[in-house]
C-alpha positions as CSV (number, residue, x, y, z in Angstrom):
1,M,-12.8,-37.5,-15.7
2,V,-13.4,-37.1,-11.9
3,A,-9.8,-36.0,-11.4
4,T,-10.1,-33.3,-14.1
5,K,-13.2,-31.9,-12.5
6,I,-11.6,-31.8,-9.1
7,D,-8.6,-30.0,-10.5
8,K,-10.9,-27.4,-12.0
9,I,-12.8,-26.9,-8.7
10,F,-9.6,-26.3,-6.8
11,A,-7.8,-24.4,-9.5
12,K,-6.5,-20.9,-8.6
13,P,-8.9,-18.1,-9.8
14,F,-6.5,-16.8,-12.5
15,L,-8.3,-16.4,-15.8
16,G,-5.7,-14.7,-18.1
17,S,-3.4,-11.7,-18.6
18,L,-3.6,-8.6,-20.8
19,Q,-0.2,-7.7,-22.3
20,G,0.8,-4.6,-24.2
21,H,2.0,-1.9,-21.8
22,S,5.7,-1.1,-22.0
23,D,5.9,0.2,-18.4
24,S,4.3,-0.6,-15.1
25,I,0.5,0.0,-14.7
26,A,-0.4,2.7,-12.3
27,V,-4.3,2.9,-12.5
28,F,-7.4,1.1,-13.7
29,A,-10.9,2.2,-14.5
30,K,-13.9,0.0,-15.3
31,N,-16.7,0.8,-17.6
32,P,-19.9,1.2,-15.5
33,N,-22.2,0.0,-18.3
34,H,-20.1,-2.7,-19.9
35,I,-18.3,-5.0,-17.5
36,T,-16.0,-6.4,-20.3
37,N,-14.4,-3.0,-21.0
38,I,-11.7,-1.5,-18.8
39,L,-9.0,1.1,-19.1
40,S,-5.4,0.9,-17.8
41,G,-2.9,3.8,-17.4
42,S,0.8,3.3,-17.0
43,F,3.9,5.1,-15.7
44,D,4.9,6.2,-19.2
45,G,1.6,8.1,-19.8
46,E,-0.1,5.6,-22.0
47,I,-3.8,4.6,-21.7
48,K,-5.0,1.3,-23.1
49,A,-8.6,0.1,-23.4
50,W,-9.2,-3.7,-23.1
51,D,-12.0,-6.1,-24.1
52,L,-11.9,-8.7,-21.3
53,S,-14.2,-11.2,-23.1
54,H,-11.7,-11.4,-26.0
55,R,-8.6,-10.4,-24.0
56,K,-7.5,-7.9,-26.6
57,N,-6.5,-4.2,-26.8
58,I,-9.2,-2.0,-28.3
59,F,-7.2,1.2,-28.6
60,S,-4.1,3.0,-27.1
61,I,-3.5,6.6,-26.3
62,N,-0.3,8.5,-25.5
63,A,-2.2,10.7,-23.1
64,H,0.4,12.3,-20.8
65,E,4.1,13.0,-20.8
66,H,4.7,11.3,-17.5
67,M,2.9,8.9,-15.1
68,I,-0.9,8.7,-15.2
69,K,-2.2,9.4,-11.7
70,G,-6.0,9.2,-12.2
71,L,-8.4,7.5,-14.6
72,C,-12.2,7.4,-14.4
73,F,-15.3,7.0,-16.6
74,A,-18.3,9.3,-16.6
75,R,-21.3,7.6,-15.1
76,N,-23.0,7.2,-18.4
77,A,-19.8,5.6,-19.7
78,G,-19.8,7.9,-22.8
79,F,-16.7,9.8,-21.7
80,F,-13.6,9.1,-19.6
81,L,-11.0,11.4,-18.0
82,S,-7.3,11.0,-17.2
83,S,-5.0,13.1,-15.1
84,G,-1.2,12.9,-15.0
85,D,2.1,14.2,-13.5
86,D,2.2,16.8,-16.2
87,K,-0.8,18.6,-14.5
88,H,-3.1,18.0,-17.5
89,I,-6.6,16.6,-17.4
90,N,-7.8,15.0,-20.7
91,L,-11.4,14.3,-21.7
92,Y,-12.1,11.6,-24.2
93,E,-15.2,10.2,-25.8
94,F,-15.1,6.4,-25.6
95,S,-16.9,5.6,-28.9
96,H,-14.8,8.1,-30.8
97,C,-11.6,6.4,-29.5
98,V,-12.9,3.0,-30.6
99,N,-13.6,4.3,-34.1
100,Q,-10.5,6.4,-34.4
101,N,-8.1,3.7,-33.0
102,K,-4.9,5.6,-33.8
103,N,-3.6,9.2,-33.3
104,I,-6.4,9.8,-30.8
105,L,-6.6,13.4,-29.4
106,P,-8.7,14.5,-26.4
107,M,-12.0,16.3,-26.9
108,N,-10.9,18.8,-24.3
109,S,-7.9,19.4,-22.1
110,F,-7.6,21.2,-18.7
111,L,-4.5,22.5,-17.1
112,S,-4.2,22.4,-13.3
113,K,-2.1,24.9,-11.4
114,T,-1.0,22.2,-8.9
115,V,0.2,18.6,-9.2
116,L,-2.6,16.0,-9.5
117,N,-2.8,12.8,-7.6
118,N,-6.3,11.4,-8.4
119,I,-9.6,12.1,-10.3
120,D,-13.2,11.1,-9.9
121,H,-16.4,11.8,-11.7
122,S,-19.7,13.0,-10.2
123,Y,-22.7,10.6,-10.0
124,G,-25.3,13.3,-10.4
125,N,-24.0,15.9,-12.8
126,E,-22.8,14.4,-16.1
127,E,-20.3,17.2,-16.7
128,V,-18.7,17.6,-13.2
129,F,-15.6,15.9,-11.9
130,A,-13.1,16.4,-9.0
131,T,-9.3,16.2,-8.8
132,A,-7.0,15.7,-5.8
133,G,-3.6,17.3,-5.4
134,Q,-2.4,20.1,-3.2
135,I,-6.1,21.1,-3.1
136,V,-9.4,19.5,-4.1
137,Q,-10.6,21.1,-7.3
138,I,-14.1,20.8,-8.9
139,W,-14.3,21.0,-12.6
140,N,-16.9,21.3,-15.4
141,Y,-16.5,20.1,-19.0
142,Q,-17.4,23.6,-20.2
143,R,-15.0,25.6,-18.1
144,S,-11.2,25.8,-18.5
145,L,-10.7,26.6,-14.8
146,P,-12.0,24.9,-11.7
147,T,-15.4,26.1,-10.5
148,Q,-14.6,25.4,-6.8
149,T,-11.5,24.7,-4.7
150,F,-11.3,23.2,-1.2
151,E,-8.4,23.0,1.2
152,W,-8.0,22.2,4.9
153,G,-4.3,22.5,5.8
154,A,-3.3,19.2,4.3
155,D,0.1,19.0,2.5
156,S,-1.5,17.0,-0.3
157,I,-4.7,15.1,-1.0
158,L,-4.2,11.6,-2.2
159,K,-7.6,10.2,-3.1
160,V,-11.0,11.8,-3.8
161,R,-14.4,10.0,-4.2
162,F,-17.9,11.2,-4.9
163,N,-20.7,9.8,-2.8
164,P,-23.0,7.6,-5.1
165,S,-26.2,8.8,-3.4
166,E,-25.6,12.3,-2.0
167,T,-23.9,13.5,-5.2
168,N,-22.7,16.8,-3.7
169,L,-20.6,15.0,-1.0
170,I,-16.9,14.1,-1.5
171,A,-14.6,12.1,0.7
172,A,-10.8,12.6,0.5
173,T,-7.7,11.3,2.2
174,G,-4.6,13.4,2.8
175,I,-0.9,12.8,3.2
176,D,-1.2,14.3,6.7
177,R,-3.2,11.2,7.8
178,S,-6.5,13.0,7.5
179,V,-9.9,11.9,6.1
180,V,-12.0,14.8,5.1
181,L,-15.6,15.3,3.9
182,Y,-16.5,18.1,1.5
183,D,-20.0,19.4,0.4
184,L,-20.1,21.2,-3.0
185,R,-23.1,23.2,-1.9
186,G,-20.9,25.1,0.6
187,N,-17.5,26.8,0.4
188,T,-15.9,25.1,3.4
189,P,-15.2,21.4,4.3
190,L,-17.6,19.6,6.5
191,K,-15.7,17.3,8.8
192,K,-12.1,16.1,9.3
193,I,-10.5,13.3,11.3
194,V,-6.8,12.4,11.7
195,L,-5.8,8.7,11.9
196,Q,-2.6,7.3,13.2
197,N,-1.3,6.4,9.8
198,K,-1.9,7.7,6.2
199,S,-4.8,6.3,4.1
200,N,-3.8,5.4,0.5
201,C,-7.2,4.4,-0.9
202,L,-10.9,5.1,-0.3
203,A,-14.3,3.7,-1.5
204,W,-17.9,4.4,-0.7
205,N,-20.2,1.5,0.0
206,P,-22.8,1.5,-3.0
207,M,-25.3,-0.5,-1.0
208,E,-25.1,1.7,2.1
209,P,-23.8,5.1,0.8
210,I,-23.6,6.7,4.2
211,N,-20.6,4.4,4.9
212,F,-17.1,4.4,3.3
213,T,-13.9,2.5,3.9
214,V,-10.3,3.6,3.8
215,G,-7.1,1.5,3.3
216,N,-4.4,2.5,5.7
217,D,-0.6,2.3,5.9
218,D,-0.9,0.1,9.0
219,A,-2.3,-2.7,6.7
220,N,-5.9,-2.3,8.0
221,C,-9.2,-1.2,6.5
222,Y,-11.3,1.2,8.5
223,S,-15.0,1.7,7.8
224,F,-16.8,4.9,8.9
225,D,-20.3,6.2,9.0
226,M,-20.1,9.8,7.6
227,R,-22.7,10.9,10.3
228,K,-20.3,9.8,13.1
229,L,-16.9,10.3,11.6
230,E,-15.1,10.2,14.9
231,I,-16.1,6.6,15.5
232,V,-14.6,3.7,13.5
233,K,-17.5,1.4,12.5
234,N,-15.4,-1.7,11.5
235,I,-11.7,-2.7,11.3
236,H,-10.7,-5.4,8.8
237,K,-7.3,-7.0,9.2
238,D,-5.3,-9.7,7.4
239,H,-2.6,-7.8,5.5
240,I,0.9,-7.1,6.7
241,K,1.8,-4.2,4.4
242,S,0.2,-0.9,3.2
243,M,-3.1,-1.0,1.5
244,F,-3.4,0.7,-1.9
245,L,-6.7,-0.6,-3.5
246,I,-10.3,-1.0,-2.2
247,K,-13.3,-1.9,-4.4
248,F,-16.9,-2.7,-3.5
249,F,-19.1,-5.1,-5.4
250,E,-22.0,-3.1,-6.8
251,R,-24.9,-5.1,-5.5
252,K,-23.4,-7.4,-2.8
253,L,-22.3,-6.8,0.8
254,F,-18.7,-7.7,0.0
255,Y,-15.6,-5.7,-0.8
256,F,-12.0,-6.6,-1.7
257,H,-8.7,-5.0,-1.1
258,F,-5.1,-5.3,-2.3
259,C,-1.8,-4.4,-0.7
260,L,1.9,-4.1,-1.3
261,E,2.4,-7.8,-0.4
262,W,0.4,-8.6,-3.6
263,I,-2.3,-10.5,-1.8
264,L,-6.0,-9.9,-2.6
265,I,-8.5,-10.4,0.3
266,M,-12.3,-10.3,0.2
267,H,-14.4,-9.4,3.2
268,Q,-18.1,-9.4,4.1
269,L,-19.1,-6.0,5.4
270,E,-20.6,-7.2,8.6
271,E,-17.5,-9.1,9.6
272,S,-14.7,-7.3,11.5
273,L,-11.6,-8.1,13.5
C-alpha cells in the first residue's frame, strides 16, 4: 500500500492523450468559461473540439484547405474563430457546432488580402478580433473587410495579442525581430523595439496587464513593462532551443513555456536568471 502511494506521488504528470487528428497539430485554444473544453487545429485544416473530462471528441470541422495558423475563442465563449493558410477567417458558434456535430459550416467567413499567421479576440468588444500577417488587421463580425490596418516596416507579423485590461492595446511580434505595441484608438503604432533574435510567441500577464512576455529564438523568455519597452524587466532561461509557446495561469503568478526540445518549464514571475 505504501509503495503504491509513493509511486503515485512521484509519477510523471501525464494524464492521458486525445487521439483523432490525421495530421500534426498546429494550434490550440481553450474555452475561457469551461476549462474542460478545448479546440485543436491541425496542418490539414481540421478543427476538433475535445471534452477533457471524458477525453472524447465533441465535433470535427474541415475548416480550411491548408494548415490552420490561428484559433481563438470569443471572451464570452459563445463563438470561436479560425484562420488558415488559405487566407480565410471562419466564425463559428460553439453551441451550434455541438448540436450539428456533422457537416458544420461557418456562420460567417472573411477573406484576407494577405497571408495570415495568427488571430486573437478582443477582451472588450464582443465582435472585434485581430489577425497577424504581412500587416495587422482589425476586424468586426459585421464587416466583410478589416476596419483598421497597421504596419511598421516588418516583413511579416507572427503573433498578435490583445491586452486583457486596456482592451484597445495590442502587442505583436515580427519576423524582423521586432516587438510592437498598437493602439486601436489611433492610426499609427505606439512603440517598437528590436531584439537580437526573433520572438515566436507572446502572452500578456493577466494579473499585471501592463507586463507581457515573449519567447525568443535564443531559447529565453523576456518580460517587458509596456510603459518602459526599451528595458527588459526579467529574463527567464532554462531551454536550449527556440521557444514557441507561452501561457499564463489566470489567477496565479506563474507561467509556463514550451520549446522545440519538447520540454515544458514553469516559472514564478518574480524569479529571473
